[in-house]
Backbone as CSV, one residue per row, in Angstrom:
resi,resn,N_x,N_y,N_z,CA_x,CA_y,CA_z,C_x,C_y,C_z
1,MET,-47.062,-116.654,170.705,-47.015,-117.962,170.061,-46.615,-117.798,168.592
2,ILE,-45.779,-118.672,168.127,-45.295,-118.642,166.750,-46.372,-119.161,165.809
3,GLN,-46.526,-118.472,164.686,-47.453,-118.891,163.642,-46.652,-119.443,162.467
4,VAL,-46.979,-120.656,162.032,-46.343,-121.284,160.887,-47.443,-121.918,160.044
5,GLU,-47.420,-121.647,158.739,-48.381,-122.277,157.835,-47.676,-123.420,157.110
6,VAL,-48.290,-124.582,157.141,-47.749,-125.733,156.426,-48.741,-126.078,155.320
7,LYS,-48.302,-125.933,154.083,-49.153,-126.215,152.928,-49.465,-127.718,152.874
8,PRO,-50.584,-128.104,152.254,-50.994,-129.516,152.225,-49.923,-130.482,151.691
9,GLU,-49.232,-130.128,150.625,-48.217,-131.034,150.074,-47.055,-131.213,151.055
10,ALA,-46.652,-130.139,151.731,-45.589,-130.241,152.731,-46.050,-131.085,153.911
11,MET,-47.297,-130.904,154.327,-47.844,-131.681,155.429,-47.814,-133.172,155.092
12,SER,-48.187,-133.507,153.882,-48.179,-134.898,153.438,-46.762,-135.472,153.460
13,GLN,-45.800,-134.714,152.967,-44.407,-135.181,152.938,-43.843,-135.328,154.345
14,VAL,-44.154,-134.378,155.240,-43.667,-134.469,156.621,-44.246,-135.709,157.282
15,ARG,-45.528,-135.943,157.111,-46.152,-137.134,157.698,-45.492,-138.417,157.188
16,ARG,-45.198,-138.450,155.901,-44.561,-139.628,155.317,-43.166,-139.837,155.916
17,LEU,-42.400,-138.763,156.055,-41.034,-138.859,156.567,-40.980,-139.130,158.065
18,ILE,-41.915,-138.551,158.802,-41.873,-138.682,160.262,-42.459,-140.013,160.732
19,ALA,-43.175,-140.713,159.860,-43.811,-141.989,160.228,-42.814,-143.004,160.769
20,GLY,-41.599,-143.012,160.269,-40.596,-143.972,160.715,-39.777,-143.508,161.901
21,GLN,-40.067,-142.327,162.430,-39.297,-141.771,163.541,-39.897,-142.187,164.885
22,LYS,-39.140,-141.975,165.950,-39.626,-142.238,167.308,-40.741,-141.243,167.642
23,PRO,-41.638,-141.606,168.552,-42.799,-140.755,168.851,-42.465,-139.342,169.343
24,ASP,-41.341,-139.157,170.010,-41.021,-137.829,170.550,-40.251,-136.945,169.560
25,ILE,-40.087,-137.390,168.337,-39.379,-136.617,167.315,-40.336,-135.626,166.658
26,ALA,-39.831,-134.426,166.443,-40.612,-133.360,165.810,-39.805,-132.781,164.659
27,VAL,-40.399,-131.848,163.950,-39.726,-131.165,162.850,-39.194,-129.835,163.377
28,ARG,-37.864,-129.694,163.393,-37.260,-128.433,163.812,-37.151,-127.532,162.582
29,VAL,-37.658,-126.310,162.706,-37.500,-125.294,161.669,-36.601,-124.222,162.265
30,TYR,-35.533,-123.886,161.552,-34.586,-122.913,162.077,-34.230,-121.894,161.003
31,ALA,-33.670,-120.791,161.461,-33.293,-119.717,160.551,-31.882,-119.257,160.865
32,GLN,-31.174,-118.898,159.804,-29.832,-118.352,159.948,-29.846,-116.963,159.325
33,PRO,-29.898,-115.914,160.156,-29.914,-114.557,159.607,-28.597,-114.208,158.944
34,GLY,-28.661,-113.337,157.962,-27.456,-112.885,157.273,-27.020,-113.797,156.152
35,GLY,-27.600,-114.969,156.040,-27.305,-115.873,154.932,-25.844,-116.204,154.794
36,GLY,-25.090,-116.187,155.882,-23.642,-116.350,155.783,-23.193,-117.777,155.608
37,GLY,-22.200,-117.963,154.773,-21.453,-119.202,154.659,-22.237,-120.410,154.195
38,GLY,-21.564,-121.549,154.237,-22.176,-122.822,153.877,-22.672,-122.849,152.449
39,CYS,-23.645,-123.699,152.198,-24.165,-123.861,150.845,-25.080,-122.712,150.457
40,CYS,-25.463,-121.898,151.421,-26.530,-120.942,151.160,-26.048,-119.552,150.772
41,GLY,-24.820,-119.184,151.081,-24.299,-117.876,150.694,-25.177,-116.738,151.147
42,GLY,-25.161,-115.645,150.413,-26.020,-114.507,150.722,-25.367,-113.565,151.704
43,GLY,-26.109,-112.618,152.174,-25.656,-111.598,153.104,-26.629,-110.453,153.058
44,GLY,-26.267,-109.324,153.654,-27.075,-108.118,153.545,-28.527,-108.288,153.932
45,GLY,-28.817,-109.049,154.984,-30.177,-109.157,155.469,-30.911,-110.414,155.047
46,ALA,-30.321,-111.249,154.228,-30.991,-112.479,153.806,-31.117,-113.428,154.994
47,VAL,-32.155,-114.225,154.984,-32.352,-115.241,156.007,-32.457,-116.586,155.309
48,GLN,-31.700,-117.552,155.781,-31.759,-118.915,155.258,-32.521,-119.766,156.247
49,PHE,-33.408,-120.617,155.753,-34.198,-121.503,156.587,-33.763,-122.942,156.381
50,GLY,-33.994,-123.748,157.394,-33.704,-125.167,157.297,-34.669,-125.973,158.137
51,MET,-34.679,-127.271,157.895,-35.529,-128.207,158.629,-34.721,-129.438,158.978
52,ALA,-35.078,-130.050,160.108,-34.441,-131.299,160.521,-35.365,-132.001,161.508
53,PHE,-35.200,-133.286,161.669,-35.914,-134.002,162.718,-35.104,-133.861,163.997
54,ALA,-35.795,-133.620,165.105,-35.104,-133.417,166.374,-36.071,-133.618,167.529
55,LYS,-35.505,-133.751,168.718,-36.297,-133.767,169.941,-36.357,-132.333,170.463
56,PRO,-37.493,-131.938,171.008,-37.591,-130.580,171.567,-36.651,-130.398,172.749
57,ARG,-36.099,-129.197,172.857,-35.285,-128.812,174.005,-36.156,-127.958,174.929
58,ALA,-35.707,-127.766,176.134,-36.492,-127.048,177.145,-36.875,-125.634,176.715
59,ASP,-36.015,-124.956,175.967,-36.297,-123.562,175.591,-36.958,-123.417,174.213
60,ASP,-37.269,-124.521,173.543,-37.927,-124.480,172.240,-39.400,-124.120,172.370
61,GLU,-39.929,-123.483,171.354,-41.372,-123.297,171.253,-41.893,-124.443,170.390
62,VAL,-42.964,-125.075,170.840,-43.542,-126.217,170.138,-44.900,-125.801,169.577
63,VAL,-45.057,-125.985,168.269,-46.317,-125.675,167.588,-46.902,-126.985,167.084
64,LYS,-48.091,-127.327,167.556,-48.775,-128.556,167.117,-49.496,-128.258,165.799
65,ILE,-49.216,-129.079,164.785,-49.834,-128.901,163.473,-50.377,-130.241,162.996
66,ASP,-51.644,-130.425,163.158,-52.373,-131.553,162.570,-51.623,-132.882,162.597
67,GLY,-51.275,-133.349,163.794,-50.689,-134.673,163.917,-49.183,-134.732,164.109
68,PHE,-48.495,-133.597,164.041,-47.064,-133.574,164.335,-46.712,-132.232,164.959
69,SER,-45.494,-132.126,165.461,-45.056,-130.890,166.106,-43.941,-130.232,165.307
70,VAL,-43.976,-128.914,165.278,-42.896,-128.105,164.720,-42.241,-127.417,165.905
71,ILE,-40.917,-127.525,165.995,-40.199,-126.885,167.094,-39.299,-125.790,166.542
72,VAL,-39.208,-124.702,167.305,-38.422,-123.543,166.894,-37.616,-123.063,168.095
73,ASP,-36.320,-122.871,167.896,-35.468,-122.396,168.977,-35.662,-120.887,169.161
74,PRO,-35.330,-120.342,170.334,-35.555,-118.925,170.605,-34.843,-117.983,169.631
75,THR,-33.669,-118.338,169.160,-32.929,-117.489,168.230,-33.617,-117.395,166.872
76,SER,-34.242,-118.473,166.436,-34.905,-118.507,165.128,-36.332,-117.968,165.160
77,ALA,-36.931,-117.880,166.349,-38.357,-117.566,166.473,-38.769,-116.313,165.711
78,GLN,-38.006,-115.230,165.823,-38.391,-113.983,165.156,-38.395,-114.101,163.637
79,PHE,-37.609,-114.994,163.082,-37.538,-115.174,161.633,-38.550,-116.211,161.137
80,VAL,-38.839,-117.207,161.975,-39.752,-118.283,161.590,-41.217,-117.865,161.762
81,ASN,-41.491,-116.963,162.707,-42.869,-116.535,162.934,-43.452,-115.940,161.647
82,GLY,-44.536,-116.531,161.160,-45.160,-116.092,159.913,-44.682,-116.848,158.687
83,ALA,-43.814,-117.838,158.885,-43.251,-118.587,157.756,-44.289,-119.517,157.123
84,VAL,-44.038,-119.819,155.852,-44.861,-120.745,155.087,-43.956,-121.885,154.632
85,ILE,-44.349,-123.113,154.957,-43.585,-124.288,154.557,-44.357,-124.983,153.445
86,ASP,-43.696,-125.183,152.325,-44.326,-125.838,151.184,-43.399,-126.947,150.697
87,TYR,-43.922,-127.802,149.865,-43.119,-128.834,149.216,-43.358,-128.685,147.725
88,VAL,-42.281,-128.482,146.974,-42.403,-128.271,145.536,-41.679,-129.378,144.790
89,GLU,-42.212,-129.714,143.639,-41.585,-130.706,142.782,-41.886,-130.314,141.342
90,ASP,-40.909,-129.683,140.721,-41.045,-129.334,139.311,-39.678,-129.396,138.659
91,ILE,-39.588,-128.955,137.440,-38.337,-129.083,136.682,-37.202,-128.249,137.272
92,GLN,-37.526,-127.161,137.997,-36.496,-126.272,138.532,-36.088,-126.580,139.959
93,GLU,-36.982,-127.170,140.724,-36.676,-127.409,142.127,-37.505,-128.566,142.667
94,SER,-36.973,-129.169,143.732,-37.680,-130.267,144.364,-37.297,-130.298,145.836
95,GLY,-38.289,-130.291,146.694,-38.027,-130.374,148.126,-38.841,-129.377,148.913
96,PHE,-38.545,-129.297,150.192,-39.224,-128.361,151.069,-38.739,-126.944,150.780
97,LYS,-39.657,-126.015,150.828,-39.344,-124.617,150.577,-39.972,-123.793,151.691
98,ILE,-39.160,-123.034,152.386,-39.632,-122.204,153.484,-39.440,-120.747,153.096
99,THR,-40.511,-119.985,153.185,-40.458,-118.549,152.929,-41.149,-117.839,154.077
100,ASN,-40.853,-116.565,154.230,-41.548,-115.780,155.244,-41.899,-114.421,154.650
101,PRO,-43.151,-114.259,154.218,-43.563,-113.004,153.606,-43.595,-111.828,154.581
102,THR,-43.452,-112.080,155.886,-43.483,-110.994,156.861,-42.112,-110.358,157.069
103,LEU,-41.062,-110.979,156.550,-39.717,-110.423,156.723,-39.482,-109.287,155.739
104,PRO,-38.658,-108.303,156.118,-38.350,-107.223,155.181,-37.564,-107.734,153.980
105,GLU,-37.705,-107.041,152.873,-36.969,-107.404,151.652,-35.468,-107.216,151.874
106,PRO,-34.638,-108.208,151.505,-33.192,-108.018,151.571,-32.739,-107.133,150.418
107,ASP,-31.559,-106.528,150.582,-31.020,-105.766,149.456,-30.567,-106.732,148.365
108,ASP,-30.195,-106.226,147.189,-29.832,-107.098,146.068,-28.696,-108.050,146.399
109,ALA,-27.739,-107.594,147.230,-26.612,-108.459,147.568,-27.032,-109.551,148.537
110,GLY,-28.177,-109.395,149.204,-28.558,-110.333,150.230,-29.739,-111.200,149.886
111,LYS,-30.106,-111.280,148.626,-31.221,-112.142,148.260,-30.868,-113.581,148.583
112,ALA,-31.753,-114.235,149.301,-31.478,-115.584,149.776,-31.544,-116.570,148.624
113,GLY,-30.555,-117.399,148.531,-30.555,-118.444,147.518,-31.032,-119.745,148.103
114,GLY,-31.069,-120.753,147.277,-31.543,-122.050,147.732,-30.470,-122.807,148.480
115,CYS,-30.874,-123.845,149.144,-29.911,-124.713,149.792,-30.543,-126.074,149.967
116,GLY,-29.809,-127.012,150.406,-30.355,-128.348,150.602,-30.696,-129.000,149.279
117,SER,-31.745,-129.782,149.276,-32.037,-130.591,148.099,-32.841,-129.873,147.036
118,CYS,-33.440,-128.706,147.360,-34.375,-128.171,146.373,-33.744,-127.161,145.431
119,GLY,-32.622,-126.538,145.795,-31.972,-125.606,144.883,-32.847,-124.442,144.491
120,SER,-33.751,-124.047,145.357,-34.671,-122.958,145.026,-34.040,-121.617,145.307
121,SER,-34.693,-120.584,144.868,-34.258,-119.229,145.140,-35.473,-118.404,145.486
122,SER,-35.372,-117.654,146.554,-36.480,-116.814,146.966,-35.930,-115.556,147.592
123,GLU,-36.590,-114.452,147.364,-36.132,-113.189,147.931,-36.498,-113.054,149.396
124,LYS,-37.326,-113.928,149.931,-37.721,-113.830,151.329,-37.365,-115.103,152.083
125,GLY,-36.336,-115.790,151.657,-35.894,-117.003,152.337,-35.698,-118.119,151.348
126,GLY,-34.643,-118.884,151.535,-34.368,-119.983,150.620,-35.084,-121.240,151.031
127,GLY,-35.172,-122.159,150.134,-35.800,-123.441,150.441,-34.766,-124.445,150.878
128,CYS,-35.156,-125.320,151.736,-34.222,-126.334,152.222,-34.928,-127.673,152.317
129,GLY,-34.189,-128.728,152.139,-34.769,-130.065,152.248,-34.427,-130.702,153.567
130,CYS,-35.236,-131.623,154.020,-34.916,-132.355,155.243,-34.987,-133.853,155.026
131,GLY,-35.060,-134.294,153.805,-35.176,-135.739,153.632,-34.632,-136.257,152.384
């Protein structure tokens, strides 16, 4: 079973955003190994994380977290397991931030940068927004 920690501020924001969705909608957390392409750049072992609202698919793992579900596809599971989802709002960044302290450190060329709305930077995964 996948373990995901959702910090209180992120939980509050997810609840606020998901309130207007259909009952079968969950929060999909996914990972893109190698940090290739798109807004996230990176390489050399970096992992980029993202979030979106979605319906679960047959092969997804569903994690129930205090009133909502987090879904993870089989390809992302190894990277998402042990992840921490937070919501930050300060002068440098704003939005959801996903990190995974259980992943190995990327080399200097592969440090994961931010993406989505928060523009964060983390050596163990970039932050991404879903709203």
